[in-house]
OpenMM code with the backbone's topology and positions (N, CA, C; nanometers):
from openmm import Vec3, app, unit

residues = "UNK UNK UNK UNK UNK UNK UNK UNK UNK UNK UNK UNK UNK UNK UNK UNK UNK UNK UNK UNK UNK UNK UNK UNK UNK UNK UNK UNK UNK UNK UNK UNK UNK UNK UNK UNK UNK UNK UNK UNK UNK UNK UNK UNK UNK UNK UNK UNK UNK UNK UNK UNK UNK UNK UNK UNK UNK UNK UNK UNK UNK UNK UNK UNK UNK UNK UNK UNK UNK UNK UNK UNK UNK UNK UNK UNK UNK UNK UNK UNK UNK UNK UNK UNK UNK UNK UNK UNK UNK UNK UNK UNK UNK UNK UNK UNK UNK UNK UNK UNK UNK UNK UNK UNK UNK UNK UNK UNK UNK UNK UNK UNK UNK UNK UNK UNK UNK UNK UNK UNK UNK UNK UNK UNK UNK UNK UNK UNK".split()
positions = [
    Vec3(8.7150, -0.2039, 28.5560),
    Vec3(8.7580, -0.2061, 28.6928),
    Vec3(8.6311, -0.2285, 28.7781),
    Vec3(8.6327, -0.3181, 28.8671),
    Vec3(8.5307, -0.3271, 28.9705),
    Vec3(8.5847, -0.2908, 29.0926),
    Vec3(8.4995, -0.1963, 29.1673),
    Vec3(8.5483, -0.1609, 29.3131),
    Vec3(8.4559, -0.2262, 29.4072),
    Vec3(8.5175, -0.3082, 29.5079),
    Vec3(8.4339, -0.3701, 29.5994),
    Vec3(8.4250, -0.2852, 29.7319),
    Vec3(8.3117, -0.2983, 29.7966),
    Vec3(8.2849, -0.2205, 29.9133),
    Vec3(8.4011, -0.2457, 30.0324),
    Vec3(8.4428, -0.1488, 30.0869),
    Vec3(8.5462, -0.1595, 30.2060),
    Vec3(8.4568, -0.1288, 30.3341),
    Vec3(8.4735, -0.2253, 30.4263),
    Vec3(8.4234, -0.1987, 30.5499),
    Vec3(8.5277, -0.1634, 30.6524),
    Vec3(8.5480, -0.0475, 30.6785),
    Vec3(8.6562, 0.0137, 30.7543),
    Vec3(8.6396, -0.0360, 30.9088),
    Vec3(8.7378, -0.0919, 30.9681),
    Vec3(8.7436, -0.1214, 31.0988),
    Vec3(8.8625, -0.0870, 31.1759),
    Vec3(8.8602, -0.0684, 31.2956),
    Vec3(8.9767, -0.0217, 31.3761),
    Vec3(9.0869, -0.1164, 31.3641),
    Vec3(9.0598, -0.2412, 31.3510),
    Vec3(9.1665, -0.3398, 31.3535),
    Vec3(9.1943, -0.3748, 31.1964),
    Vec3(9.1487, -0.3151, 31.1047),
    Vec3(9.1724, -0.3525, 30.9689),
    Vec3(9.0453, -0.3427, 30.8838),
    Vec3(9.0678, -0.3590, 30.7555),
    Vec3(8.9483, -0.3399, 30.6781),
    Vec3(8.9085, -0.4877, 30.6204),
    Vec3(8.7763, -0.4808, 30.5946),
    Vec3(8.7129, -0.6162, 30.5416),
    Vec3(8.6457, -0.5788, 30.4031),
    Vec3(8.6610, -0.6643, 30.3077),
    Vec3(8.6056, -0.6524, 30.1843),
    Vec3(8.5234, -0.7806, 30.1467),
    Vec3(8.3971, -0.7666, 30.1074),
    Vec3(8.3194, -0.8927, 30.0820),
    Vec3(8.2870, -0.8994, 29.9380),
    Vec3(8.3053, -1.0186, 29.8830),
    Vec3(8.2603, -1.0444, 29.7412),
    Vec3(8.1490, -1.1312, 29.7297),
    Vec3(8.0400, -1.0882, 29.6719),
    Vec3(7.9253, -1.1806, 29.6665),
    Vec3(7.8778, -1.2096, 29.5161),
    Vec3(7.8475, -1.3404, 29.4993),
    Vec3(7.7970, -1.3640, 29.3548),
    Vec3(7.6729, -1.2880, 29.3146),
    Vec3(7.6890, -1.2321, 29.2016),
    Vec3(7.5809, -1.1496, 29.1226),
    Vec3(7.5349, -1.0249, 29.2100),
    Vec3(7.6205, -0.9760, 29.2924),
    Vec3(7.5974, -0.8646, 29.3757),
    Vec3(7.7168, -0.7672, 29.3513),
    Vec3(7.8305, -0.8100, 29.4131),
    Vec3(7.9402, -0.7262, 29.3836),
    Vec3(8.0213, -0.7625, 29.2616),
    Vec3(7.9978, -0.8865, 29.2083),
    Vec3(8.0480, -0.9206, 29.0805),
    Vec3(7.9415, -0.9750, 28.9976),
    Vec3(7.9537, -0.9691, 28.8614),
    Vec3(7.8387, -0.9890, 28.7737),
    Vec3(7.8275, -1.1346, 28.7319),
    Vec3(7.8682, -1.2275, 28.8121),
    Vec3(7.8540, -1.3816, 28.7918),
    Vec3(7.8570, -1.4460, 28.9153),
    Vec3(7.8280, -1.5862, 28.9043),
    Vec3(7.8485, -1.6649, 29.0082),
    Vec3(7.9963, -1.7310, 29.0036),
    Vec3(8.0697, -1.7330, 29.1195),
    Vec3(8.1985, -1.7837, 29.1145),
    Vec3(8.1879, -1.9328, 29.1304),
    Vec3(8.2462, -1.9941, 29.0333),
    Vec3(8.2518, -2.1461, 29.0346),
    Vec3(8.3984, -2.1927, 29.0600),
    Vec3(8.4843, -2.1094, 29.0540),
    Vec3(8.6320, -2.1459, 29.0760),
    Vec3(8.7048, -2.0271, 29.1259),
    Vec3(8.7912, -2.0452, 29.2320),
    Vec3(8.8696, -1.9362, 29.2786),
    Vec3(9.0103, -2.0039, 29.2828),
    Vec3(9.1070, -1.9241, 29.2363),
    Vec3(9.2591, -1.9713, 29.2445),
    Vec3(9.3408, -1.8566, 29.2656),
    Vec3(9.4696, -1.8683, 29.3111),
    Vec3(9.5591, -1.7630, 29.3300),
    Vec3(9.6948, -1.7958, 29.2884),
    Vec3(9.7546, -1.6948, 29.2351),
    Vec3(9.9051, -1.7036, 29.1848),
    Vec3(9.9897, -1.6395, 29.2923),
    Vec3(10.1054, -1.7092, 29.3241),
    Vec3(10.1996, -1.6373, 29.4239),
    Vec3(10.3335, -1.6855, 29.4018),
    Vec3(10.4339, -1.6172, 29.4473),
    Vec3(10.5705, -1.6570, 29.4377),
    Vec3(10.6132, -1.6717, 29.2826),
    Vec3(10.5652, -1.5830, 29.2209),
    Vec3(10.5902, -1.5670, 29.0727),
    Vec3(10.7442, -1.5001, 29.0611),
    Vec3(10.8318, -1.5792, 29.0044),
    Vec3(10.9797, -1.5197, 29.0009),
    Vec3(10.9855, -1.3881, 28.9350),
    Vec3(11.0733, -1.3166, 28.9717),
    Vec3(11.1008, -1.1759, 28.9135),
    Vec3(11.1304, -1.1972, 28.7536),
    Vec3(11.0588, -1.1126, 28.6841),
    Vec3(11.0826, -1.1257, 28.5376),
    Vec3(10.9932, -1.2231, 28.4657),
    Vec3(10.9220, -1.3079, 28.5380),
    Vec3(10.8379, -1.4020, 28.4798),
    Vec3(10.6937, -1.3421, 28.4705),
    Vec3(10.6187, -1.3923, 28.3659),
    Vec3(10.4805, -1.3558, 28.3520),
    Vec3(10.3862, -1.4781, 28.3563),
    Vec3(10.2613, -1.4503, 28.3582),
    Vec3(10.1606, -1.5555, 28.3595),
    Vec3(10.0607, -1.5149, 28.2691),
    Vec3(9.9430, -1.6093, 28.2480),
    Vec3(9.8534, -1.5779, 28.1524),
    Vec3(9.8966, -1.6263, 28.0165),
    Vec3(9.8841, -1.5312, 27.9064),
    Vec3(9.9203, -1.5715, 27.7845),
    Vec3(9.8233, -1.6642, 27.7152),
    Vec3(9.6939, -1.6308, 27.7365),
    Vec3(9.5752, -1.7052, 27.6821),
    Vec3(9.4558, -1.6208, 27.6788),
    Vec3(9.3543, -1.6727, 27.6178),
    Vec3(9.2160, -1.6042, 27.6238),
    Vec3(9.1205, -1.7241, 27.6654),
    Vec3(8.9979, -1.6881, 27.6801),
    Vec3(8.8938, -1.7844, 27.7124),
    Vec3(8.7719, -1.7640, 27.6153),
    Vec3(8.7146, -1.8735, 27.5761),
    Vec3(8.5837, -1.8574, 27.4892),
    Vec3(8.4708, -1.8238, 27.5580),
    Vec3(8.4487, -1.8691, 27.6804),
    Vec3(8.3196, -1.8341, 27.7559),
    Vec3(8.3468, -1.7911, 27.8989),
    Vec3(8.4688, -1.8218, 27.9549),
    Vec3(8.4885, -1.7963, 28.0920),
    Vec3(8.4975, -1.6382, 28.1215),
    Vec3(8.4487, -1.5895, 28.2357),
    Vec3(8.4522, -1.4496, 28.2788),
    Vec3(8.5458, -1.4542, 28.4139),
    Vec3(8.6230, -1.3542, 28.4351),
    Vec3(8.7055, -1.3558, 28.5437),
    Vec3(8.7162, -1.2153, 28.6121),
    Vec3(8.7404, -1.2179, 28.7396),
    Vec3(8.7721, -1.0870, 28.8114),
    Vec3(8.9129, -1.1163, 28.8596),
    Vec3(9.0157, -1.0396, 28.8299),
    Vec3(9.1451, -1.0515, 28.8738),
    Vec3(9.1751, -0.9400, 28.9762),
    Vec3(9.2279, -0.9871, 29.0935),
    Vec3(9.2479, -0.8975, 29.2060),
    Vec3(9.3947, -0.9144, 29.2551),
    Vec3(9.4637, -0.8019, 29.2869),
    Vec3(9.5945, -0.8046, 29.3480),
    Vec3(9.5504, -0.8023, 29.4985),
    Vec3(9.5554, -0.9305, 29.5549),
    Vec3(9.5181, -0.9499, 29.6951),
    Vec3(9.6281, -0.8983, 29.7875),
    Vec3(9.7488, -0.8898, 29.7268),
    Vec3(9.8656, -0.8421, 29.7972),
    Vec3(9.9630, -0.8022, 29.6878),
    Vec3(10.0445, -0.6989, 29.7198),
    Vec3(10.1378, -0.6520, 29.6243),
    Vec3(10.0850, -0.5905, 29.4986),
    Vec3(10.1584, -0.6071, 29.3890),
    Vec3(10.1123, -0.5414, 29.2633),
    Vec3(10.1523, -0.6265, 29.1381),
    Vec3(10.1021, -0.5975, 29.0393),
    Vec3(10.1378, -0.6683, 28.9008),
    Vec3(10.0462, -0.5929, 28.7976),
    Vec3(10.0933, -0.6173, 28.6758),
    Vec3(10.0186, -0.5509, 28.5557),
    Vec3(9.9517, -0.6600, 28.4788),
    Vec3(9.8386, -0.6064, 28.4271),
    Vec3(9.7594, -0.7007, 28.3309),
    Vec3(9.7430, -0.6348, 28.2042),
    Vec3(9.7837, -0.7034, 28.0960),
    Vec3(9.7702, -0.6521, 27.9604),
    Vec3(9.6558, -0.7257, 27.8983),
    Vec3(9.5498, -0.6542, 27.8580),
    Vec3(9.4359, -0.7181, 27.7895),
    Vec3(9.4349, -0.6716, 27.6445),
    Vec3(9.4006, -0.7667, 27.5595),
    Vec3(9.4160, -0.7465, 27.4110),
    Vec3(9.2884, -0.8168, 27.3533),
    Vec3(9.2247, -0.7318, 27.2706),
    Vec3(9.1020, -0.7833, 27.2098),
    Vec3(9.1218, -0.8189, 27.0622),
    Vec3(9.2416, -0.8114, 27.0228),
    Vec3(9.2960, -0.8530, 26.8841),
    Vec3(9.3288, -0.7297, 26.7966),
    Vec3(9.2812, -0.6037, 26.8477),
    Vec3(9.3029, -0.4881, 26.7827),
    Vec3(9.3713, -0.3856, 26.8758),
    Vec3(9.3264, -0.3768, 27.0001),
    Vec3(9.3687, -0.2768, 27.0940),
    Vec3(9.4272, -0.3546, 27.2243),
    Vec3(9.5407, -0.3031, 27.2731),
    Vec3(9.5851, -0.3426, 27.3927),
    Vec3(9.5835, -0.2385, 27.4977),
    Vec3(9.5421, -0.2873, 27.6157),
    Vec3(9.5248, -0.1950, 27.7384),
    Vec3(9.6068, -0.2413, 27.8425),
    Vec3(9.6667, -0.1653, 27.9318),
    Vec3(9.7566, -0.2104, 28.0456),
    Vec3(9.6889, -0.1462, 28.1669),
    Vec3(9.6807, -0.2420, 28.2670),
    Vec3(9.6222, -0.2049, 28.3933),
    Vec3(9.7223, -0.2409, 28.5086),
    Vec3(9.7412, -0.1588, 28.5929),
    Vec3(9.8230, -0.1908, 28.7209),
    Vec3(9.7276, -0.2232, 28.8406),
    Vec3(9.7278, -0.3398, 28.8846),
    Vec3(9.6490, -0.3712, 28.9955),
    Vec3(9.7335, -0.3753, 29.1229),
    Vec3(9.6895, -0.3071, 29.2248),
    Vec3(9.7639, -0.2876, 29.3463),
    Vec3(9.6925, -0.2554, 29.4754),
    Vec3(9.5540, -0.2833, 29.4511),
    Vec3(9.4605, -0.2568, 29.5715),
    Vec3(9.3622, -0.3752, 29.5870),
    Vec3(9.3592, -0.4360, 29.7050),
    Vec3(9.2742, -0.5605, 29.7214),
    Vec3(9.1292, -0.5291, 29.7164),
    Vec3(9.0918, -0.3993, 29.7106),
    Vec3(8.9433, -0.3812, 29.7016),
    Vec3(8.8904, -0.3473, 29.5590),
    Vec3(8.9971, -0.3777, 29.4610),
    Vec3(8.9456, -0.3429, 29.3254),
    Vec3(8.9799, -0.4627, 29.2476),
    Vec3(8.9073, -0.4976, 29.1384),
    Vec3(8.9239, -0.6069, 29.0621),
    Vec3(8.9194, -0.5701, 28.9097),
    Vec3(8.9811, -0.6499, 28.8231),
    Vec3(8.9638, -0.6235, 28.6893),
    Vec3(8.8779, -0.7307, 28.6232),
    Vec3(8.7649, -0.6897, 28.5746),
    Vec3(8.6672, -0.7841, 28.5151),
    Vec3(8.7158, -0.8043, 28.3678),
    Vec3(8.7362, -0.9312, 28.3438),
    Vec3(8.7815, -0.9755, 28.2111),
    Vec3(8.6756, -1.0671, 28.1559),
    Vec3(8.6174, -1.0094, 28.0383),
    Vec3(8.5056, -1.0901, 27.9711),
    Vec3(8.5640, -1.1905, 27.8692),
    Vec3(8.4845, -1.2774, 27.8187),
    Vec3(8.5194, -1.3906, 27.7216),
    Vec3(8.5881, -1.3088, 27.5902),
    Vec3(8.6843, -1.3853, 27.5386),
    Vec3(8.7412, -1.3470, 27.4037),
    Vec3(8.8346, -1.2276, 27.4159),
    Vec3(8.9027, -1.2281, 27.5282),
    Vec3(9.0072, -1.1173, 27.5555),
    Vec3(9.1381, -1.1912, 27.5907),
    Vec3(9.2495, -1.1646, 27.5150),
    Vec3(9.3766, -1.2272, 27.5585),
    Vec3(9.4297, -1.1504, 27.6782),
    Vec3(9.4890, -1.2275, 27.7625),
    Vec3(9.5377, -1.1559, 27.8883),
    Vec3(9.6813, -1.2101, 27.9109),
    Vec3(9.7608, -1.1126, 27.9654),
    Vec3(9.8959, -1.1438, 28.0044),
    Vec3(9.9201, -1.0600, 28.1410),
    Vec3(9.9814, -1.1422, 28.2273),
    Vec3(10.0039, -1.0850, 28.3744),
    Vec3(10.1625, -1.0659, 28.3808),
    Vec3(10.2114, -0.9494, 28.4184),
    Vec3(10.3504, -0.9233, 28.4304),
    Vec3(10.4020, -0.8340, 28.5261),
    Vec3(10.5219, -0.8087, 28.5536),
    Vec3(10.5688, -0.7098, 28.6404),
    Vec3(10.5160, -0.7414, 28.8042),
    Vec3(10.5368, -0.8641, 28.8457),
    Vec3(10.4814, -0.9038, 28.9686),
    Vec3(10.5850, -0.8352, 29.0696),
    Vec3(10.5335, -0.7734, 29.1709),
    Vec3(10.6083, -0.7272, 29.2909),
    Vec3(10.6447, -0.8413, 29.3791),
    Vec3(10.7488, -0.8321, 29.4540),
    Vec3(10.7933, -0.9316, 29.5600),
    Vec3(10.6813, -0.9536, 29.6553),
    Vec3(10.6364, -1.0816, 29.6686),
    Vec3(10.5157, -1.1036, 29.7624),
    Vec3(10.3898, -1.0827, 29.7027),
    Vec3(10.3691, -1.0565, 29.5780),
    Vec3(10.2378, -1.0407, 29.5133),
    Vec3(10.1544, -1.1634, 29.5207),
    Vec3(10.0296, -1.1398, 29.5373),
    Vec3(9.9263, -1.2502, 29.5429),
    Vec3(9.8292, -1.2112, 29.4404),
    Vec3(9.7947, -1.2803, 29.3282),
    Vec3(9.7104, -1.2546, 29.2227),
    Vec3(9.5895, -1.3669, 29.2538),
    Vec3(9.4682, -1.2982, 29.2996),
    Vec3(9.3447, -1.3746, 29.3223),
    Vec3(9.2545, -1.3631, 29.2075),
    Vec3(9.2131, -1.4895, 29.1501),
    Vec3(9.1290, -1.4886, 29.0317),
    Vec3(8.9897, -1.5604, 29.0679),
    Vec3(8.8705, -1.4845, 29.0359),
    Vec3(8.7504, -1.5390, 29.0611),
    Vec3(8.6930, -1.5750, 28.9236),
    Vec3(8.6615, -1.7030, 28.8945),
    Vec3(8.6228, -1.7286, 28.7712),
    Vec3(8.4782, -1.7919, 28.7640),
    Vec3(8.4070, -1.7745, 28.6438),
    Vec3(8.2777, -1.7975, 28.6325),
    Vec3(8.2437, -1.9453, 28.6034),
    Vec3(8.3373, -2.0137, 28.5719),
    Vec3(8.3237, -2.1592, 28.5402),
    Vec3(8.4383, -2.2378, 28.6075),
    Vec3(8.4083, -2.3774, 28.6160),
    Vec3(8.5184, -2.4636, 28.6566),
    Vec3(8.6154, -2.4881, 28.5316),
    Vec3(8.7304, -2.5318, 28.5740),
    Vec3(8.8397, -2.5489, 28.4751),
    Vec3(8.7987, -2.6468, 28.3554),
    Vec3(8.8098, -2.5900, 28.2288),
    Vec3(8.7693, -2.6590, 28.1205),
    Vec3(8.8934, -2.6255, 28.0007),
    Vec3(8.9614, -2.7228, 27.9699),
    Vec3(9.0809, -2.6969, 27.8803),
    Vec3(9.0323, -2.6600, 27.7453),
    Vec3(8.9129, -2.7080, 27.7132),
    Vec3(8.8603, -2.6722, 27.5769),
    Vec3(8.8202, -2.5289, 27.5655),
    Vec3(8.8141, -2.4510, 27.6818),
    Vec3(8.7689, -2.3049, 27.6844),
    Vec3(8.8914, -2.2264, 27.6552),
    Vec3(9.0024, -2.2756, 27.6689),
    Vec3(9.1331, -2.1830, 27.6498),
    Vec3(9.1737, -2.1805, 27.5020),
    Vec3(9.2303, -2.0586, 27.4586),
    Vec3(9.3057, -2.0478, 27.3516),
    Vec3(9.4355, -2.0024, 27.3921),
    Vec3(9.5309, -2.0921, 27.3627),
    Vec3(9.6639, -2.0671, 27.4191),
    Vec3(9.7758, -2.0194, 27.3086),
    Vec3(9.7327, -2.0122, 27.1803),
    Vec3(9.8210, -1.9649, 27.0831),
    Vec3(9.7658, -1.8474, 27.0253),
    Vec3(9.8472, -1.7275, 27.0242),
    Vec3(9.7980, -1.5912, 26.9857),
    Vec3(9.7442, -1.5968, 26.8395),
    Vec3(9.8058, -1.6656, 26.7456),
    Vec3(9.7542, -1.6739, 26.6078),
    Vec3(9.6144, -1.7305, 26.6038),
    Vec3(9.6090, -1.8312, 26.6809),
    Vec3(9.4695, -1.9017, 26.6969),
    Vec3(9.3639, -1.8114, 26.7541),
    Vec3(9.4017, -1.7301, 26.8488),
    Vec3(9.3168, -1.6340, 26.9072),
    Vec3(9.2658, -1.5329, 26.7985),
    Vec3(9.3669, -1.4840, 26.7258),
    Vec3(9.3389, -1.3814, 26.6192),
    Vec3(9.2337, -1.4419, 26.5184),
    Vec3(9.2610, -1.5724, 26.4763),
    Vec3(9.1695, -1.6335, 26.3779),
    Vec3(9.0311, -1.6499, 26.4444),
    Vec3(9.0259, -1.7003, 26.5752),
    Vec3(8.9014, -1.7144, 26.6407),
    Vec3(8.8289, -1.5811, 26.6525),
    Vec3(8.8958, -1.4731, 26.6660),
    Vec3(8.8271, -1.3402, 26.6825),
    Vec3(8.7767, -1.3005, 26.5520),
    Vec3(8.8286, -1.3369, 26.4320),
    Vec3(8.7746, -1.3037, 26.3148),
    Vec3(8.6425, -1.3801, 26.2663),
    Vec3(8.6093, -1.4722, 26.3368),
    Vec3(8.4848, -1.5488, 26.3120),
    Vec3(8.3616, -1.4745, 26.3431),
] * unit.nanometer
topology = app.Topology()
chain = topology.addChain("A")
for resn in residues:
    res = topology.addResidue(resn, chain)
    for name in ("N", "CA", "C"):
        topology.addAtom(name, app.Element.getBySymbol(name[0]), res)
């Protein structure tokens, strides 16, 4: 988990994310997931090179990280905390609350060749 600085203000809080300062890479892509229907999940893949920080910008959701041997569950529900996901980790996002917004800061531009979308292929890739 990465905790971002909170600048407390009378009219609300402000959190700043800076390349190679508050996160360990340069952000080359930013995207967000929202209006995920109840009971639906996202993710279900791994990346070969991409690094990500996953943030619950609003609401909450769970992230399951799997290195091929051990699975760990994280509940994200604070906009000043992010989950740092390194390459070679299978990720699944689930249990989205109503109105949840999942913000993802990515180290690379979209590259379909960086994705591993089949879990069996992931396990084979991890054994190399």
